[in-house]
NUKEMI-801304 format. One record per residue (C-alpha): residue number from 1; residue in one letter; y negated, x negated, z negated. Coordinates in Angstrom, 2 decimals, always signed. Layout:
+-----+---+---------+---------+---------+
|   k | r |      yy |      xx |      zz |
+-----+---+---------+---------+---------+
| NUM | A |       Y |       X |       Z |
...
+-----+---+---------+---------+---------+
This chain:
+-----+---+---------+---------+---------+
|   k | r |      yy |      xx |      zz |
+-----+---+---------+---------+---------+
|   1 | M |  -73.49 |  -93.24 | -175.67 |
|   2 | S |  -70.99 |  -93.43 | -172.86 |
|   3 | T |  -68.48 |  -90.57 | -172.66 |
|   4 | L |  -65.81 |  -92.71 | -170.99 |
|   5 | S |  -62.56 |  -92.87 | -172.88 |
|   6 | P |  -59.63 |  -95.22 | -172.24 |
|   7 | R |  -56.07 |  -94.11 | -171.57 |
|   8 | T |  -53.29 |  -95.09 | -173.94 |
|   9 | E |  -50.37 |  -95.39 | -171.50 |
|  10 | D |  -49.76 |  -97.01 | -168.16 |
|  11 | R |  -49.00 |  -93.96 | -166.09 |
|  12 | F |  -51.23 |  -91.08 | -165.06 |
|  13 | R |  -51.13 |  -87.74 | -163.30 |
|  14 | I |  -53.41 |  -86.49 | -160.57 |
|  15 | P |  -54.39 |  -82.84 | -161.14 |
|  16 | G |  -52.19 |  -80.71 | -158.89 |
|  17 | V |  -49.51 |  -83.40 | -158.48 |
|  18 | D |  -46.43 |  -83.00 | -160.67 |
|  19 | Q |  -45.24 |  -86.60 | -160.54 |
|  20 | W |  -46.46 |  -89.38 | -162.80 |
|  21 | A |  -47.81 |  -92.49 | -161.07 |
|  22 | S |  -48.26 |  -96.08 | -162.19 |
|  23 | R |  -51.82 |  -97.05 | -163.10 |
|  24 | V |  -51.59 | -100.11 | -160.84 |
|  25 | G |  -51.24 |  -99.07 | -157.21 |
|  26 | L |  -50.76 | -100.85 | -153.91 |
|  27 | G |  -53.70 | -100.46 | -151.55 |
|  28 | G |  -52.89 | -100.31 | -147.85 |
|  29 | A |  -55.93 | -101.96 | -146.25 |
|  30 | A |  -54.47 | -105.45 | -146.34 |
|  31 | T |  -51.04 | -104.12 | -145.39 |
|  32 | G |  -52.43 | -102.53 | -142.24 |
|  33 | G |  -54.19 | -105.74 | -141.35 |
|  34 | H |  -57.49 | -104.33 | -140.16 |
|  35 | G |  -60.23 | -106.76 | -141.20 |
|  36 | W |  -57.99 | -108.92 | -143.36 |
|  37 | G |  -57.20 | -111.84 | -141.07 |
|  38 | A |  -53.74 | -113.01 | -140.07 |
|  39 | R |  -50.73 | -110.96 | -141.22 |
|  40 | D |  -47.28 | -109.88 | -140.08 |
|  41 | D |  -45.33 | -106.66 | -140.34 |
|  42 | D |  -42.27 | -108.15 | -142.04 |
|  43 | A |  -44.35 | -109.64 | -144.85 |
|  44 | A |  -46.21 | -106.35 | -145.29 |
|  45 | V |  -42.98 | -104.37 | -145.56 |
|  46 | A |  -41.64 | -106.93 | -148.03 |
|  47 | A |  -44.79 | -106.49 | -150.15 |
|  48 | I |  -44.28 | -102.72 | -150.20 |
|  49 | R |  -40.66 | -103.21 | -151.25 |
|  50 | A |  -41.72 | -105.66 | -153.96 |
|  51 | A |  -44.22 | -103.14 | -155.30 |
|  52 | A |  -41.59 | -100.43 | -155.57 |
|  53 | E |  -39.08 | -102.81 | -157.15 |
|  54 | A |  -41.72 | -103.92 | -159.69 |
|  55 | G |  -42.19 | -100.32 | -160.85 |
|  56 | I |  -45.30 |  -99.44 | -158.88 |
|  57 | T |  -45.13 |  -95.77 | -157.87 |
|  58 | F |  -48.69 |  -95.26 | -156.59 |
|  59 | F |  -49.43 |  -96.16 | -152.97 |
|  60 | D |  -52.86 |  -95.68 | -151.40 |
|  61 | T |  -53.53 |  -95.99 | -147.70 |
|  62 | A |  -55.63 |  -94.46 | -144.89 |
|  63 | D |  -55.03 |  -93.48 | -141.30 |
|  64 | V |  -57.60 |  -96.00 | -140.06 |
|  65 | Y |  -55.98 |  -98.99 | -141.80 |
|  66 | G |  -54.45 | -100.81 | -138.88 |
|  67 | L |  -55.15 |  -97.70 | -136.77 |
|  68 | G |  -52.09 |  -95.90 | -138.12 |
|  69 | L |  -50.02 |  -99.02 | -138.76 |
|  70 | A |  -50.43 |  -99.06 | -142.55 |
|  71 | E |  -49.02 |  -95.54 | -142.90 |
|  72 | R |  -46.02 |  -96.34 | -140.70 |
|  73 | L |  -45.28 |  -99.56 | -142.60 |
|  74 | L |  -45.56 |  -97.77 | -145.94 |
|  75 | R |  -42.89 |  -95.28 | -144.89 |
|  76 | L |  -40.72 |  -98.10 | -143.51 |
|  77 | G |  -40.96 | -100.12 | -146.73 |
|  78 | L |  -40.24 |  -97.19 | -149.05 |
|  79 | D |  -37.34 |  -96.03 | -146.86 |
|  80 | Q |  -35.57 |  -99.33 | -147.52 |
|  81 | I |  -35.19 |  -98.56 | -151.24 |
|  82 | P |  -33.07 |  -95.50 | -152.09 |
|  83 | G |  -35.18 |  -92.85 | -153.81 |
|  84 | A |  -38.43 |  -94.82 | -153.63 |
|  85 | L |  -40.22 |  -92.33 | -151.39 |
|  86 | E |  -39.32 |  -89.44 | -153.69 |
|  87 | R |  -40.46 |  -91.36 | -156.77 |
|  88 | S |  -43.78 |  -92.37 | -155.25 |
|  89 | V |  -47.18 |  -90.71 | -155.23 |
|  90 | I |  -48.78 |  -91.40 | -151.86 |
|  91 | A |  -52.48 |  -91.04 | -151.17 |
|  92 | T |  -54.02 |  -91.31 | -147.73 |
|  93 | K |  -57.40 |  -90.56 | -146.18 |
|  94 | G |  -59.04 |  -89.08 | -143.12 |
|  95 | G |  -62.56 |  -89.21 | -141.78 |
|  96 | V |  -62.51 |  -92.03 | -139.23 |
|  97 | R |  -61.20 |  -91.64 | -135.68 |
|  98 | W |  -60.53 |  -94.26 | -133.03 |
|  99 | D |  -60.11 |  -94.41 | -129.27 |
| 100 | D |  -57.55 |  -96.11 | -127.03 |
| 101 | H |  -59.54 |  -99.34 | -127.23 |
| 102 | G |  -59.47 |  -99.41 | -131.04 |
| 103 | R |  -63.13 |  -98.51 | -131.43 |
| 104 | T |  -63.77 |  -96.51 | -134.60 |
| 105 | V |  -66.35 |  -93.89 | -135.52 |
| 106 | R |  -66.73 |  -91.77 | -138.64 |
| 107 | D |  -65.84 |  -88.13 | -138.11 |
| 108 | S |  -65.64 |  -85.77 | -141.07 |
| 109 | S |  -65.68 |  -82.57 | -139.02 |
| 110 | P |  -63.15 |  -79.91 | -140.06 |
| 111 | T |  -61.49 |  -80.10 | -136.63 |
| 112 | H |  -60.91 |  -83.83 | -136.87 |
| 113 | L |  -59.75 |  -83.73 | -140.51 |
| 114 | A |  -57.14 |  -81.07 | -139.71 |
| 115 | A |  -55.79 |  -83.15 | -136.83 |
| 116 | A |  -55.93 |  -86.38 | -138.83 |
| 117 | A |  -53.90 |  -84.87 | -141.68 |
| 118 | E |  -51.23 |  -83.70 | -139.24 |
| 119 | A |  -51.00 |  -87.19 | -137.75 |
| 120 | S |  -50.71 |  -88.76 | -141.22 |
| 121 | L |  -47.91 |  -86.34 | -142.13 |
| 122 | R |  -45.98 |  -87.50 | -139.06 |
| 123 | R |  -46.53 |  -91.22 | -139.66 |
| 124 | L |  -45.61 |  -90.96 | -143.34 |
| 125 | G |  -42.62 |  -88.74 | -142.57 |
| 126 | V |  -43.40 |  -86.23 | -145.33 |
| 127 | E |  -43.93 |  -82.47 | -145.38 |
| 128 | C |  -46.76 |  -82.61 | -147.89 |
| 129 | I |  -49.16 |  -85.43 | -148.80 |
| 130 | P |  -49.58 |  -85.70 | -152.59 |
| 131 | L |  -53.26 |  -86.76 | -152.42 |
| 132 | Y |  -55.51 |  -86.53 | -149.36 |
| 133 | Y |  -59.04 |  -87.95 | -149.43 |
| 134 | L |  -62.14 |  -87.51 | -147.39 |
| 135 | H |  -62.57 |  -91.18 | -146.50 |
| 136 | W |  -66.15 |  -91.23 | -145.20 |
| 137 | Q |  -68.88 |  -88.72 | -144.40 |
| 138 | D |  -70.14 |  -88.90 | -140.83 |
| 139 | G |  -73.80 |  -88.12 | -141.54 |
| 140 | K |  -73.66 |  -84.93 | -139.47 |
| 141 | T |  -71.08 |  -82.66 | -141.06 |
| 142 | P |  -72.16 |  -81.06 | -144.36 |
| 143 | L |  -70.05 |  -82.41 | -147.21 |
| 144 | E |  -69.12 |  -78.87 | -148.25 |
| 145 | D |  -67.67 |  -78.20 | -144.77 |
| 146 | S |  -65.56 |  -81.38 | -144.87 |
| 147 | I |  -64.22 |  -80.58 | -148.32 |
| 148 | G |  -63.59 |  -76.99 | -147.22 |
| 149 | A |  -61.27 |  -78.34 | -144.51 |
| 150 | L |  -59.32 |  -80.30 | -147.12 |
| 151 | V |  -59.13 |  -77.26 | -149.39 |
| 152 | R |  -57.60 |  -75.32 | -146.50 |
| 153 | L |  -55.00 |  -78.05 | -146.08 |
| 154 | R |  -54.19 |  -77.66 | -149.77 |
| 155 | E |  -53.90 |  -73.88 | -149.40 |
| 156 | Q |  -51.56 |  -74.39 | -146.42 |
| 157 | G |  -49.29 |  -76.62 | -148.51 |
| 158 | K |  -49.91 |  -79.69 | -146.35 |
| 159 | V |  -51.56 |  -81.60 | -149.21 |
| 160 | R |  -51.15 |  -81.11 | -152.94 |
| 161 | A |  -54.47 |  -82.47 | -154.13 |
| 162 | V |  -57.87 |  -83.17 | -152.58 |
| 163 | G |  -59.88 |  -86.31 | -153.22 |
| 164 | V |  -63.12 |  -87.94 | -152.09 |
| 165 | S |  -64.20 |  -91.53 | -151.65 |
| 166 | N |  -67.51 |  -93.21 | -150.93 |
| 167 | V |  -69.58 |  -90.45 | -152.54 |
| 168 | L |  -72.50 |  -90.48 | -154.95 |
| 169 | P |  -72.26 |  -89.08 | -158.50 |
| 170 | A |  -74.76 |  -86.32 | -157.63 |
| 171 | E |  -72.53 |  -85.23 | -154.73 |
| 172 | L |  -69.57 |  -84.85 | -157.05 |
| 173 | R |  -71.39 |  -82.38 | -159.26 |
| 174 | V |  -71.87 |  -79.91 | -156.41 |
| 175 | L |  -68.15 |  -80.06 | -155.53 |
| 176 | A |  -66.86 |  -78.86 | -158.89 |
| 177 | S |  -65.70 |  -75.50 | -157.50 |
| 178 | A |  -63.48 |  -77.25 | -154.92 |
| 179 | R |  -61.22 |  -78.62 | -157.69 |
| 180 | I |  -61.55 |  -82.22 | -156.59 |
| 181 | A |  -58.58 |  -84.01 | -158.14 |
| 182 | A |  -59.44 |  -87.67 | -157.56 |
| 183 | V |  -62.40 |  -89.87 | -156.75 |
| 184 | Q |  -61.97 |  -93.33 | -155.29 |
| 185 | V |  -64.70 |  -95.87 | -155.88 |
| 186 | K |  -65.08 |  -99.62 | -155.58 |
| 187 | G |  -64.94 | -101.26 | -158.97 |
| 188 | N |  -63.86 | -104.54 | -160.53 |
| 189 | L |  -64.75 | -106.94 | -163.33 |
| 190 | L |  -67.34 | -108.71 | -161.18 |
| 191 | E |  -68.88 | -105.47 | -159.84 |
| 192 | P |  -68.38 | -102.67 | -162.37 |
| 193 | D |  -71.59 | -100.68 | -161.83 |
| 194 | E |  -70.52 |  -98.15 | -159.19 |
| 195 | A |  -67.22 |  -97.42 | -160.93 |
| 196 | F |  -68.87 |  -96.64 | -164.26 |
| 197 | A |  -71.52 |  -94.41 | -162.66 |
| 198 | V |  -68.95 |  -92.43 | -160.66 |
| 199 | A |  -66.52 |  -92.26 | -163.59 |
| 200 | E |  -68.98 |  -90.33 | -165.73 |
| 201 | A |  -69.50 |  -87.73 | -163.00 |
| 202 | A |  -65.81 |  -87.56 | -162.07 |
| 203 | Q |  -64.62 |  -87.04 | -165.63 |
| 204 | A |  -67.19 |  -84.25 | -165.99 |
| 205 | I |  -65.42 |  -82.26 | -163.22 |
| 206 | G |  -61.90 |  -83.14 | -164.35 |
| 207 | A |  -61.11 |  -85.64 | -161.59 |
| 208 | V |  -59.25 |  -88.89 | -162.07 |
| 209 | V |  -60.92 |  -92.13 | -161.00 |
| 210 | I |  -59.18 |  -94.64 | -158.74 |
| 211 | C |  -60.80 |  -98.08 | -158.43 |
| 212 | S |  -60.37 |  -99.84 | -155.12 |
| 213 | S |  -61.18 | -103.53 | -154.59 |
| 214 | A |  -60.00 | -104.02 | -158.16 |
| 215 | L |  -59.65 | -107.77 | -157.59 |
| 216 | A |  -62.94 | -108.07 | -155.66 |
| 217 | D |  -61.13 | -108.61 | -152.36 |
| 218 | G |  -59.11 | -111.48 | -153.82 |
| 219 | L |  -61.82 | -113.31 | -155.79 |
| 220 | L |  -60.33 | -112.14 | -159.09 |
| 221 | S |  -56.86 | -113.25 | -158.07 |
| 222 | G |  -57.99 | -116.72 | -159.10 |
| 223 | A |  -56.52 | -118.17 | -155.90 |
| 224 | I |  -59.74 | -118.51 | -153.87 |
| 225 | G |  -61.73 | -121.72 | -154.13 |
| 226 | L |  -64.95 | -123.12 | -152.68 |
| 227 | G |  -63.19 | -124.59 | -149.66 |
| 228 | R |  -61.65 | -121.31 | -148.52 |
| 229 | V |  -62.40 | -120.45 | -144.89 |
| 230 | F |  -61.79 | -116.89 | -143.70 |
| 231 | D |  -60.70 | -115.85 | -140.21 |
| 232 | Q |  -63.30 | -114.45 | -137.84 |
| 233 | D |  -61.90 | -110.92 | -138.12 |
| 234 | D |  -61.71 | -111.05 | -141.93 |
| 235 | H |  -64.28 | -108.66 | -143.39 |
| 236 | R |  -64.90 | -111.04 | -146.30 |
| 237 | R |  -66.99 | -113.22 | -144.00 |
| 238 | R |  -69.56 | -110.41 | -144.24 |
| 239 | Y |  -68.92 | -109.21 | -147.80 |
| 240 | P |  -71.94 | -109.93 | -150.09 |
| 241 | L |  -69.92 | -111.67 | -152.81 |
| 242 | F |  -68.67 | -114.22 | -150.27 |
| 243 | Q |  -72.10 | -115.27 | -149.06 |
| 244 | P |  -73.66 | -118.64 | -150.04 |
| 245 | G |  -75.05 | -118.57 | -153.54 |
| 246 | A |  -73.27 | -115.37 | -154.58 |
| 247 | F |  -69.89 | -116.93 | -153.76 |
| 248 | E |  -70.45 | -119.96 | -155.99 |
| 249 | E |  -71.72 | -117.77 | -158.83 |
| 250 | A |  -68.77 | -115.41 | -158.49 |
| 251 | L |  -66.32 | -118.31 | -158.69 |
| 252 | R |  -68.09 | -119.60 | -161.80 |
| 253 | R |  -67.59 | -116.23 | -163.45 |
| 254 | V |  -63.97 | -116.09 | -162.34 |
| 255 | E |  -63.49 | -119.32 | -164.28 |
| 256 | I |  -64.83 | -117.55 | -167.39 |
| 257 | A |  -62.17 | -114.90 | -166.88 |
| 258 | R |  -59.59 | -117.65 | -166.35 |
| 259 | G |  -60.39 | -119.08 | -169.75 |
| 260 | H |  -59.58 | -115.74 | -171.38 |
| 261 | A |  -56.46 | -115.39 | -169.25 |
| 262 | D |  -55.18 | -118.82 | -170.26 |
| 263 | A |  -55.73 | -118.00 | -173.93 |
| 264 | L |  -53.67 | -114.82 | -173.50 |
| 265 | G |  -50.93 | -116.44 | -171.44 |
| 266 | R |  -51.81 | -114.20 | -168.49 |
| 267 | S |  -53.01 | -114.67 | -164.94 |
| 268 | V |  -56.63 | -114.07 | -163.96 |
| 269 | A |  -55.57 | -111.08 | -161.86 |
| 270 | Q |  -53.67 | -109.49 | -164.74 |
| 271 | V |  -56.65 | -109.85 | -167.09 |
| 272 | A |  -59.11 | -108.51 | -164.51 |
| 273 | L |  -56.93 | -105.47 | -163.79 |
| 274 | R |  -56.22 | -104.89 | -167.47 |
| 275 | W |  -59.93 | -104.90 | -168.24 |
| 276 | L |  -60.50 | -102.03 | -165.80 |
| 277 | L |  -57.54 | -100.14 | -167.20 |
| 278 | D |  -58.65 | -100.57 | -170.82 |
| 279 | C |  -62.40 |  -99.97 | -170.57 |
| 280 | G |  -62.13 |  -96.29 | -169.65 |
| 281 | S |  -63.69 |  -96.31 | -166.18 |
| 282 | A |  -60.43 |  -96.13 | -164.22 |
| 283 | D |  -57.33 |  -93.99 | -164.40 |
| 284 | A |  -55.73 |  -96.32 | -161.86 |
| 285 | V |  -56.59 |  -99.50 | -159.96 |
| 286 | L |  -55.67 | -100.57 | -156.44 |
| 287 | C |  -54.82 | -104.06 | -155.24 |
| 288 | G |  -54.09 | -105.11 | -151.70 |
| 289 | A |  -51.27 | -107.53 | -150.94 |
| 290 | K |  -49.73 | -109.13 | -147.90 |
| 291 | R |  -47.00 | -111.08 | -149.71 |
| 292 | P |  -44.39 | -109.99 | -152.28 |
| 293 | E |  -45.36 | -112.58 | -154.91 |
| 294 | Q |  -48.83 | -111.05 | -155.16 |
| 295 | L |  -47.29 | -107.74 | -156.20 |
| 296 | T |  -45.17 | -109.31 | -158.92 |
| 297 | D |  -48.29 | -110.79 | -160.50 |
| 298 | N |  -50.35 | -107.59 | -160.20 |
| 299 | A |  -47.62 | -105.47 | -161.76 |
| 300 | G |  -47.84 | -107.77 | -164.77 |
| 301 | A |  -51.09 | -106.01 | -165.69 |
| 302 | L |  -48.98 | -103.10 | -166.97 |
| 303 | G |  -47.38 | -102.79 | -170.37 |
| 304 | W |  -49.94 | -104.44 | -172.67 |
| 305 | S |  -53.59 | -104.16 | -173.71 |
| 306 | L |  -56.52 | -106.52 | -174.10 |
| 307 | P |  -57.54 | -107.31 | -177.68 |
| 308 | P |  -60.91 | -105.63 | -178.37 |
| 309 | D |  -62.72 | -108.95 | -178.76 |
| 310 | R |  -61.49 | -110.09 | -175.31 |
| 311 | L |  -62.46 | -106.78 | -173.74 |
| 312 | H |  -65.97 | -107.18 | -175.17 |
| 313 | A |  -66.30 | -110.86 | -174.23 |
| 314 | L |  -65.21 | -110.23 | -170.64 |
| 315 | A |  -67.75 | -107.41 | -170.34 |
| 316 | R |  -70.51 | -109.74 | -171.52 |
| 317 | G |  -69.62 | -112.83 | -169.55 |
| 318 | V |  -68.15 | -111.92 | -166.16 |
| 319 | P |  -69.95 | -109.02 | -164.40 |
| 320 | M |  -72.58 | -110.12 | -161.90 |
| 321 | S |  -74.77 | -107.01 | -162.22 |
| 322 | T |  -75.30 | -104.32 | -164.82 |
| 323 | G |  -76.21 | -100.77 | -163.82 |
| 324 | S |  -77.28 |  -98.10 | -166.28 |
| 325 | A |  -73.85 |  -96.47 | -166.75 |
| 326 | F |  -72.20 |  -99.84 | -167.36 |
| 327 | K |  -74.98 | -100.84 | -169.75 |
| 328 | R |  -74.44 |  -97.64 | -171.78 |
| 329 | W |  -70.74 |  -98.38 | -172.03 |
| 330 | R |  -71.31 | -102.02 | -172.91 |
| 331 | E |  -73.82 | -101.16 | -175.61 |
| 332 | A |  -71.36 |  -98.70 | -177.09 |
| 333 | D |  -68.65 | -101.33 | -176.89 |
| 334 | T |  -70.90 | -103.80 | -178.68 |
| 335 | R |  -71.43 | -101.31 | -181.53 |
| 336 | R |  -67.68 | -100.77 | -181.79 |
| 337 | A |  -67.07 | -104.51 | -181.87 |
| 338 | R |  -69.55 | -104.95 | -184.71 |
| 339 | R |  -68.23 | -102.04 | -186.78 |
| 340 | P |  -66.25 | -103.31 | -189.77 |
| 341 | A |  -62.61 | -102.29 | -189.96 |
| 342 | S |  -61.93 |  -99.47 | -192.42 |
+-----+---+---------+---------+---------+
């Protein structure tokens, strides 16, 4: 039986970070603009302001998003609301460097990570980063050496907590002594497998789980249709769910989720986010946004819970693949759904 257990409130704490954070967070990839098509700085700053005004206090970004732009815009947006920066838990990442021509390469060497963290501190305008992740491994530096560099940053007081992203469950188990506080993994209602697999390993070492791509890069917003054409520099042109065949099937399953959302008087995005929050695989979920109205809708995933029958029906009808960890959870959920009330 799955060991995953759901949370009962809509705020969470990252081990080592004193502040509470909202379980819906704003992801910075779309804000920075890298690989997300057309955007503008003013709209991005307005989205950050809208997130803070809607009660979102968790902001996730990375130095490579927009090649430093996303971090600068995050500070600019939070600075426009008195006290917002102090109330917020900010997470950023290092592990990718770029040159003067904007060409990127993964670099998880201790030397680069130390320099990257210093640059992020300057762009964010803070003395200590609440949560700092290893973004990517470079295939050359041993994982233990990369994490050791982040642990030193924690010991120096430059970061409060250390996290990892894009790692395998088996890799997490060997990092237990490093006191990893958070693990970021892709996970959403259409693609839950990786999140459930990582969640089991993360919870075993006491780390919180943060799901990125919680709306499947916009598919679960309910606003994308068959006729949607993406810009040449939009990464979704290459994303598997947006390829012929998979795209049509994904949209069919989004319509299943829409039926549940309509019955609940909610948006598709709110139901998709709430499912992740209620099923036990995620302590928090991240959504990207380039416009303020998107944030208002996403924040509406907080403050309520899915009825158990809806949670079960969504798990049966919407996901496009079922890995072993998700199957264990779903089977346990099925047994709970069939158990008579006492």
